[in-house]
N, C-alpha and C positions, 0 to 999 in steps of 0.2 A: 656813850662812851668818851669819857674825858680824856684827849692826849692819844685813846685808840689803840688797838693790838694790831697787827698785823703777822701773818706767818707767810713763810715761803723758802725756796728750794735753791740752794746753790748747786749746781751742777758743773765738776770738775774732771778733768782728762790730763796725764801726764804724757810729756810730750820729751821725750829723753829725761835730761834733768831738772825740767820746767813743768812746775804746776801751772795750766792753764784751766782760765774759769767762763761759763756763759754768763754773761750780762747783756739786758736789756736796755737799751734806750729810752728813756720814759717821752710817753708820745704827746702830743699837745703843744699850744703854742706858748704856753710857759716854757718848755725846754728844747725849742726852736733857736737853732744856732750856737745852743751850749755846748760843751763835750766834759769836762771838768765837773764833776757833781752829778752831771745827770744821765748817769747810769747806776743801775739798779739789781739786785738780785730777782728773779720774779716773785713777787709776791703780794699780798690784797690782804685788806680787813677781815677780820669773823669776829662774831658776837660773843656773848657769854655763855650762850648755849650749844657755841661749837669745840671740839677738842683741836689746838692749836696744828697740830700734825695732820690732821684731815683735812683742816684749812689749808695748811700750805699746799699738798697735793689738788686742792680743789681750785686752789688759783693759778698753779702752775698750768693746769689744762686752760683755765679762763682767760689768763692772760699772755698762753701761747699757740694754743690752738691745738696742742699736742701733749700725750702724756708724760710725764718726766722719766727720765732711764729708769728700767726695773734694775733694783738695787737696794742695799740695805743704807736706811735713811737714819743717816749719823748727826745726833745734838750737835750745834754751834754755838747753842746758847741765845739769849737774848743780847739786843743791845737798844739803847734809848735814841730817837733821833731829834735833833734841835726842837723838832716841835711839840713834844713828848710822846709819839707814837711808839710804843715797845715792838720791836719787830723780833719775832722767834724764828731761826732759821736750822733750816737741815742741810748736810751735803750728801749728795751722790756721785758716786763715779758713773760717767755712762760718756755716750755720743749721741749731739744731736746735731743734725745740719740746721745753721739759720735758716737755710732759703727754705727749709718746708714749716717755715714758723709762720700762723696764721691769726695774728693779733686778735684780742677782743678789742672792744671799744668803749668809749664813755662819754656822756655828752655834757656840755657846758655851755653859758651863754657866751658868744664871743663874737664882735668885740665885749669886752664888758661894758655892762650897762645898755648894748643894744637892743636888748629883748629877744633877740637871734640864737638860738641854739644850735650847734654844730655837733658835730659827733667825729672822735677821732681815736686813733689806734692808743691801746694801752701803751702800747712799747712799738714805736716806729723802726727802730731796729734791732737784731740780737746779733751777736758775735762773740767769738772767743779771743780771750785776751791771757798773756800771761801773765802772772802775780805785781812785777812790777809796772804795768802798765796798766794793771785794773787799779791799783791803788791811787791811779792820777785820775782815774775817770768817776769810780764808784761815790755813792753819796757819802759823805765824811764817817758818819758814825755806824757806818757798816766796814767801813776799813778793815776793822777788829775781827771781821768774821774772815777776812781773807787772810789774816794772821793765824784765826784759830785753825783753818784748815790746814797750812802749810804745817804747824805742828802736828798734827793728826796724821798728815800724810806722811812726815817726816819719823812720827813716833810708831809709825806700822811698819815701814819700808827699812829704819835704821837696826841696828843692832841685833842683825840678824845675820 
């Protein structure tokens, strides 16, 4: 998979006039101590034999250890991250308690070159953020997903 493809779900809720989104802080030694650009929608890679929407649902469960909120999955389109990975995303309105998250893990050689394999959580923290706060934390390429979500929410609530 040159560049690779990922699929994910952006959970959102409305608090007064503010849209809030659920983001995860990427786990492992590479992201420790970083905040800006170190948060992501729950997502993961999938192969050519898997439907992206199904992969998004599976990856949400794998990364957070819980099912996504029941509700309509609304397409947010695709973004391309700096490393070339394509991320297909959906939004779903819902509630989720970050305290109930049981993240999946991954194994990596750490420290690099040591020959020691260590296990780390996929996401080491999960939190709700208003969109302005989320924009300063989310992986740069995923910011457009926040903008698309706000347009979607405003389009559904406006004009009525």
